[in-house]
N, C-alpha and C positions, 0 to 999 in steps of 0.2 A: 836574287829574288827571294823573299822570305817564303819558307815552306817548300820551295823547289817547283820547278815547271812540271806539271803533270800530277802533282800530289792531289789525291781526293780529300776534300775537306768537308766532312758531314755529308750534306746533300748536293754539293757542288762538285762538277767535274767540267773537263774541257769539252768544248763542242766538237772538236776534232776527235776525241776519244769516244764520244757518243755515236759518231758516224761509224756505221759498221755493226752496231749492236743488232743482234736478231731480234725480230718482233714476235712475240707469242700472243696469239688470240686465245680465247677461252678453251678453244678445241685443238690447239696445236700451233707449231710455228707457221708463219705466213710469209715472211720476208725479212729485210734488214732497213734499218734507218740509214738513209742516204744523206740527209741535210736538214736544216732547220730554217723555217721561215719566220722572221721576226718583224716586229714593228719598231722602226728606228726613232721613234718619238718617246715611246714608254718603254722600250728595251724589254719587251715581253715576247716570248716565243708563241706564235699563233698556230703553227703547224709543224708536224714532223712530216718530212717527205720520205715515204717508204717505198722501197723498191720491191715489188712482187715478182717472183719467178714462176714462169710457166713453161715447163720443158726447156727448150732452147731460147724462148723468148723471155721478155720481161716488160713490165709497165710500172709507172709511178703513181701513187695516189697521196692524197693529203689527209692526215689524221690530226684532229685537234687534241692538245694536251688534256682537255677535258676527259678524253676517252682513255687516258693513261691510268692504269691501276697501280703499278709499281715500276720503279726503274732500279734494278739490282746491279750495283756496280761491282760486286764481287763475281757474281755469275756473268755479268756483262749481257744483260738482256733487259728488254722493255716489255712488260705485259700490259695488255689493254682489255677493256671490258667487252670488247666486240667478238663476234664469231669470225671464223675464216670466210664464211660465205658473205657476211656484211662486208667485210673489207674487200673481197674479190669483186663485188658488184658496186663498189663505191665509184664515182666519177673519177676518171683519170685526168692527168695534167700533162701539158707540154712544158717540161722543165725549162725550155729555152725561151719561154714567153712569160710576161707578167701574169699573175693570177688575176682574173677578172672578178669583179663583184658578183656577177651572174654566176659564176663557177662557185664562189664562196656560198652564195645563197642555196644553190642546188646541194652543196656539200652539207651545210647546216640543217637543211630540211631533210635530207637522207638520213642523217644520224640522229635528228631530233634534238640538237643542241642549240643553246642560245646563240644569237648573232651578237659578237663581241662589239660591233660597231654601232648598235642600235641607239646608243646615247650620244653619238657624235654627230656635229653639224656636217651637212653635206654627205650623209651616209647613203644616199641614192646614187652617188657617182658610180661610174662603170668599173672602176678599180681603185685599189688603195696604193697611192704612190709611195707610201711609207712601208709596204710589205716587201721584205727583201730577203736574200739568201746569205746565210752565214758562210757558206762555201764561196760565194761570189766575192766576199770581202777579203779573202786570203791574199796577202800580197799588196793591198791597197797602201799608197803612201800615207804617212802620219805627218799632218802639217801643224807646225806650231810657229807663230810670228812670221807667217808667210814663208817658211823655209821648211823643207822636208827634214824630219829629225829620225825617221825610222819607217817601219812597215808592219801591217797588221799581220800577226801570226795566228791568233786564235781568240776566243772568247771563253770565260767561265760562265757556266749555266747552273742555276739552282733547279734541280729536277723535281722539286716539290712545288715550288711557286711558279716555275718556268720563267723566271726572270734571268736576264743577262746581267751579270753583276760587274765584271771586269773585263777590260780590254788586254789581251796579252800581245805585246809588241816586241820587236827587236830593231836594233839600229841598222843591222846589215841588210842589204838589198835581197839577198838570196835566203833570208830568213834562218841563217845560222847564227850561232853565237849565244850569248846569254838572253834569256827572256826577261821582260819586265811587266809590271802590272799598272794599270790605271783604272780607276772607277769609270763606268760608262758615263757617268754625270759629268766627266770632263769633256766629253765630246759635244761640240756645238752643232756640227752638221756632217752629213755624209754626202759627198758629190759622186754620184754614179757615172756622170759623163767624164768627170776628171779622175776617177779611181782613186779617190783621196778621202781621208777622214780628218776634219779639222778639230783641233783642241782649243779649249778656253785657255788664254794666255795665263790665268791664275793657276791653272793645272801644272804649267811648266816648272813652277817651284819645286814640285815633287820630283823632278828629273834631275835636279842639280846634285 
């Protein structure tokens, strides 16, 4: 694979590498990035899932990339424009359930940031079926011409635009061996029930 798996290229890094980055508020560290929630139509990161630590316990909250000030890939941390108190009092989430639109509205109103879905038809629906977890896709089957050709290993993410640019995949089931890249534009759909990512047949010419 050109450039090598895991190489940082400008503002792009792997979603797997971003998971675990400490999160710095304006007045100190507050937690760690746990996951990314993204839109599987536009391939944009909508939220960072942040795990906050409170003594022996922890909880998870969502932060919009709008709140991110910098992502330092050398120091390996994310800095946001918010205070610790703002983040600590943010609505928490149940990471095992889909994010409801009511929760998103509460979150955006709490932080005073625009609704990203305001221009979309059906924006009053109770939840966004295209809002999904990067972590959940790990290991999904990659389908081309109705046959499995490999498995999802990771995604490359531009931490300035918060766009997901490339799918990182491997041919082996246990995600070992050489990694390969495909643009996310080659993905036609994601089946959450079938745990599979389907490719445009025209993209398969790149695999020869």
